[in-house]
MARLOFI-549239 format. One record per atom (N, C-alpha, C): x, y, z; atom name. Coordinates in steps of 0.02 Angstrom, whole numbers. Layout:
// residues N
[[X Y Z] "CA"]
...
This chain:
// residues 92
[[1225 -1257 2362] "N"]
[[1235 -1272 2283] "CA"]
[[1183 -1320 2215] "C"]
[[1165 -1370 2247] "N"]
[[1136 -1416 2204] "CA"]
[[1061 -1387 2224] "C"]
[[1037 -1359 2262] "N"]
[[950 -1352 2278] "CA"]
[[967 -1272 2221] "C"]
[[1001 -1237 2196] "N"]
[[1014 -1164 2203] "CA"]
[[1006 -1172 2100] "C"]
[[1045 -1236 2086] "N"]
[[1031 -1287 2053] "CA"]
[[975 -1318 2009] "C"]
[[944 -1349 2069] "N"]
[[863 -1358 2053] "CA"]
[[815 -1295 2071] "C"]
[[842 -1261 2077] "N"]
[[760 -1221 2082] "CA"]
[[795 -1167 2028] "C"]
[[838 -1176 1997] "N"]
[[842 -1133 1926] "CA"]
[[821 -1182 1882] "C"]
[[823 -1250 1889] "N"]
[[772 -1266 1830] "CA"]
[[708 -1289 1797] "C"]
[[695 -1281 1909] "N"]
[[601 -1257 1895] "CA"]
[[609 -1214 1879] "C"]
[[630 -1149 1875] "N"]
[[586 -1075 1842] "CA"]
[[623 -1090 1753] "C"]
[[664 -1147 1765] "N"]
[[646 -1111 1689] "CA"]
[[611 -1156 1639] "C"]
[[588 -1216 1699] "N"]
[[523 -1242 1653] "CA"]
[[468 -1222 1653] "C"]
[[471 -1179 1712] "N"]
[[408 -1155 1720] "CA"]
[[393 -1091 1684] "C"]
[[427 -1060 1669] "N"]
[[421 -978 1646] "CA"]
[[375 -972 1593] "C"]
[[379 -1054 1543] "N"]
[[343 -1046 1462] "CA"]
[[269 -1038 1482] "C"]
[[244 -1088 1544] "N"]
[[178 -1073 1564] "CA"]
[[165 -1005 1587] "C"]
[[189 -961 1621] "N"]
[[162 -923 1656] "CA"]
[[149 -866 1571] "C"]
[[199 -882 1512] "N"]
[[159 -836 1461] "CA"]
[[63 -855 1445] "C"]
[[64 -906 1472] "N"]
[[-21 -938 1449] "CA"]
[[-49 -893 1474] "C"]
[[-48 -883 1526] "N"]
[[-98 -842 1575] "CA"]
[[-122 -754 1554] "C"]
[[-66 -747 1531] "N"]
[[-69 -670 1473] "CA"]
[[-137 -657 1440] "C"]
[[-148 -600 1415] "N"]
[[-205 -583 1346] "CA"]
[[-181 -599 1314] "C"]
[[-246 -631 1259] "N"]
[[-213 -641 1187] "CA"]
[[-188 -538 1150] "C"]
[[-146 -535 1119] "N"]
[[-150 -465 1087] "CA"]
[[-183 -460 1067] "C"]
[[-204 -382 1052] "N"]
[[-273 -371 1013] "CA"]
[[-267 -368 935] "C"]
[[-338 -386 893] "N"]
[[-291 -389 831] "CA"]
[[-329 -323 803] "C"]
[[-306 -293 757] "N"]
[[-337 -221 744] "CA"]
[[-354 -244 671] "C"]
[[-390 -240 610] "N"]
[[-407 -262 571] "CA"]
[[-425 -184 511] "C"]
[[-389 -158 461] "N"]
[[-426 -107 438] "CA"]
[[-474 -148 390] "C"]
[[-520 -99 394] "N"]
[[-571 -128 308] "CA"]
[[-534 -119 254] "C"]
[[-562 -139 226] "N"]
[[-540 -160 145] "CA"]
[[-556 -85 110] "C"]
[[-525 -76 72] "N"]
[[-530 -7 29] "CA"]
[[-544 -36 -15] "C"]
[[-585 -9 -71] "N"]
[[-621 -33 -152] "CA"]
[[-604 32 -195] "C"]
[[-569 16 -235] "N"]
[[-541 53 -295] "CA"]
[[-585 58 -359] "C"]
[[-589 93 -362] "N"]
[[-625 72 -440] "CA"]
[[-592 57 -483] "C"]
[[-607 10 -541] "N"]
[[-558 -7 -571] "CA"]
[[-567 28 -644] "C"]
[[-578 96 -626] "N"]
[[-591 160 -687] "CA"]
[[-498 157 -680] "C"]
[[-507 175 -591] "N"]
[[-443 229 -574] "CA"]
[[-360 184 -592] "C"]
[[-374 89 -579] "N"]
[[-311 41 -605] "CA"]
[[-272 42 -652] "C"]
[[-311 96 -714] "N"]
[[-258 74 -763] "CA"]
[[-283 169 -793] "C"]
[[-208 138 -814] "N"]
[[-201 239 -854] "CA"]
[[-185 233 -949] "C"]
[[-209 306 -972] "N"]
[[-178 288 -1019] "CA"]
[[-128 267 -1062] "C"]
[[-114 220 -1114] "N"]
[[-66 210 -1124] "CA"]
[[-16 279 -1168] "C"]
[[30 260 -1150] "N"]
[[92 307 -1176] "CA"]
[[81 305 -1244] "C"]
[[60 342 -1304] "N"]
[[88 337 -1370] "CA"]
[[146 347 -1371] "C"]
[[166 288 -1434] "N"]
[[201 264 -1489] "CA"]
[[250 329 -1527] "C"]
[[310 343 -1507] "N"]
[[341 391 -1566] "CA"]
[[332 383 -1634] "C"]
[[317 425 -1682] "N"]
[[294 428 -1731] "CA"]
[[374 402 -1758] "C"]
[[350 343 -1810] "N"]
[[414 297 -1828] "CA"]
[[449 367 -1881] "C"]
[[400 383 -1905] "N"]
[[429 419 -1962] "CA"]
[[426 508 -1977] "C"]
[[452 567 -1935] "N"]
[[410 623 -1930] "CA"]
[[413 677 -2017] "C"]
[[356 670 -2006] "N"]
[[335 710 -2087] "CA"]
[[370 809 -2078] "C"]
[[315 820 -2013] "N"]
[[337 897 -2015] "CA"]
[[354 902 -1934] "C"]
[[331 951 -1915] "N"]
[[350 985 -1851] "CA"]
[[282 976 -1815] "C"]
[[210 963 -1837] "N"]
[[178 980 -1820] "CA"]
[[145 888 -1775] "C"]
[[173 843 -1804] "N"]
[[159 774 -1809] "CA"]
[[215 762 -1729] "C"]
[[276 793 -1720] "N"]
[[301 786 -1655] "CA"]
[[268 833 -1597] "C"]
[[210 883 -1607] "N"]
[[199 911 -1582] "CA"]
[[124 877 -1543] "C"]
[[99 841 -1591] "N"]
[[42 813 -1577] "CA"]
[[73 749 -1519] "C"]
[[116 725 -1554] "N"]
[[111 652 -1515] "CA"]
[[153 718 -1434] "C"]
[[165 757 -1424] "N"]
[[196 776 -1384] "CA"]
[[118 809 -1322] "C"]
[[85 809 -1362] "N"]
[[30 812 -1338] "CA"]
[[-17 758 -1295] "C"]
[[-6 703 -1342] "N"]
[[-31 645 -1309] "CA"]
[[7 605 -1245] "C"]
[[60 646 -1280] "N"]
[[92 601 -1202] "CA"]
[[87 649 -1149] "C"]
[[72 700 -1131] "N"]
[[45 738 -1109] "CA"]
[[-18 730 -1087] "C"]
[[-59 706 -1122] "N"]
[[-114 687 -1086] "CA"]
[[-128 615 -1051] "C"]
[[-75 576 -1084] "N"]
[[-59 527 -1050] "CA"]
[[-47 500 -1004] "C"]
[[18 574 -963] "N"]
[[30 571 -888] "CA"]
[[-29 622 -857] "C"]
[[-67 662 -879] "N"]
[[-98 690 -823] "CA"]
[[-159 642 -822] "C"]
[[-168 598 -868] "N"]
[[-227 531 -857] "CA"]
[[-197 496 -800] "C"]
[[-144 476 -791] "N"]
[[-110 427 -735] "CA"]
[[-118 500 -657] "C"]
[[-85 544 -671] "N"]
[[-84 601 -624] "CA"]
[[-170 609 -587] "C"]
[[-203 623 -616] "N"]
[[-248 642 -618] "CA"]
[[-298 577 -569] "C"]
[[-291 504 -608] "N"]
[[-306 424 -563] "CA"]
[[-268 430 -496] "C"]
[[-203 414 -478] "N"]
[[-155 448 -442] "CA"]
[[-193 477 -374] "C"]
[[-217 556 -394] "N"]
[[-240 590 -336] "CA"]
[[-329 557 -328] "C"]
[[-337 548 -356] "N"]
[[-410 512 -337] "CA"]
[[-392 479 -310] "C"]
[[-354 420 -304] "N"]
[[-350 339 -277] "CA"]
[[-329 389 -189] "C"]
[[-268 427 -207] "N"]
[[-252 461 -131] "CA"]
[[-303 482 -80] "C"]
[[-356 523 -147] "N"]
[[-416 555 -99] "CA"]
[[-456 508 -67] "C"]
[[-456 446 -77] "N"]
[[-509 409 -74] "CA"]
[[-477 367 -15] "C"]
[[-395 361 14] "N"]
[[-367 350 41] "CA"]
[[-363 382 100] "C"]
[[-373 431 74] "N"]
[[-354 468 147] "CA"]
[[-431 513 176] "C"]
[[-471 504 149] "N"]
[[-531 492 154] "CA"]
[[-575 438 190] "C"]
[[-539 371 180] "N"]
[[-553 307 236] "CA"]
[[-531 334 295] "C"]
[[-434 343 276] "N"]
[[-387 368 337] "CA"]
[[-419 410 408] "C"]
[[-445 453 369] "N"]
[[-510 475 420] "CA"]
[[-573 485 430] "C"]
[[-625 429 404] "N"]
[[-674 402 430] "CA"]
[[-666 358 483] "C"]
[[-597 324 485] "N"]
[[-578 293 538] "CA"]
[[-587 320 605] "C"]
[[-558 388 590] "N"]
[[-522 408 657] "CA"]
[[-612 423 696] "C"]
[[-619 466 655] "N"]
[[-694 500 676] "CA"]
[[-706 444 749] "C"]
């Protein structure tokens, strides 16, 4: 029983040394993606008119609001295309 206990202790003591013989894990670094600064900002959302004189002011505000949203969607689509293009280039 004493020999078995000694053998078990010896195995437990030397077991961590066996991992030192293993190959180091492969490190894969992705290339840095450069996004143009112009795509990092969107047109600011317009403030609603404080006092509406007529329906045309409301309509102009809605159009400006829609334009700001479209600007952000366009920027996001271009960033998405950049990322997809880079991912496709890495696979080749």
